Each structure stands twice: as structure tokens, then as C-alpha cells.
N, C-alpha and C positions, 0 to 999 in steps of 0.2 A: 504493500500500500503507501510505502514513503518512496519507494522508486516513480509510484504514480503521479504521487503528486507534485515530485521534483519533476518529471515531466512536464506537465500542464502548466507549472509557475514558469518557465521559461515562455508561455504565447499568453500568461497576465501584465497587463499593467497597473499598478497601484494607482490609486487617485488619491491624493494628496488634499486635501484641506485646512487652509494654513488662517487662525484666528487669533487676531491681535486685540486683548483689550486693552485701553488707553484712559481712564478713568479722570486723567489730568488733562485733557484735548477735549476742547471743545467744537463741535463740526459747524455751529455758528460762526465761531469769531477765531477760526485756524486760519491767522493771516502770515505764519509766520513759511514765509516760501520754502526754504530750507527743510521744514517738516514734511510739507507738503510733495516734495522731492522724493525725500527720503521714502514716503510712501507709496509713491507712485514708481520708485525704483523696485521696493519690496515686491510690489504689486506685478512689475513685469516679470520679474525674476520668477517667482514662483507660474506664473503663467508658460513663461517658456519652456523654462526648466524643467518644472515638476508636472505640467499640464495641469493642473488643480486649479484650488479656487483659492483667493484673498480677500479675506472679511476683519475690518477696524469696525470694532464696539468703543464708542467714544458717547461723553455726555452729549445731549442737543445744543 
């Protein structure tokens, strides 16, 4: 059974969900261009390399 799992694993692609909690970040008041670029870069990295999703939870 372990050999069958190993054989199947070669054809499977994991789906990665990246979630970041930023309680100090306000979505309405996010004016820091550097912080916005950082989050955009992290989103691009996850989307391109991991082919997954990227979510940021912050204060409204």
C-alpha cells in the first residue's frame, strides 16, 4: 500500500493556502506604500511559486 501511495504522489499537486493575520493593519488606513508593496510581493510569490491562495486578515 505504501508503494501505491508513493506512485500516486508523483502525480498529485498540493494546494497551499497562505493566511496572514495583521491585527495592527487597518485596511481603510493602509497608506504605507512599502507595506502595500510587501503584501503585493508576498501575494505574487505565493501565486506564482506555490500556485495557491493568499489572504490577509486585518482590521476594517
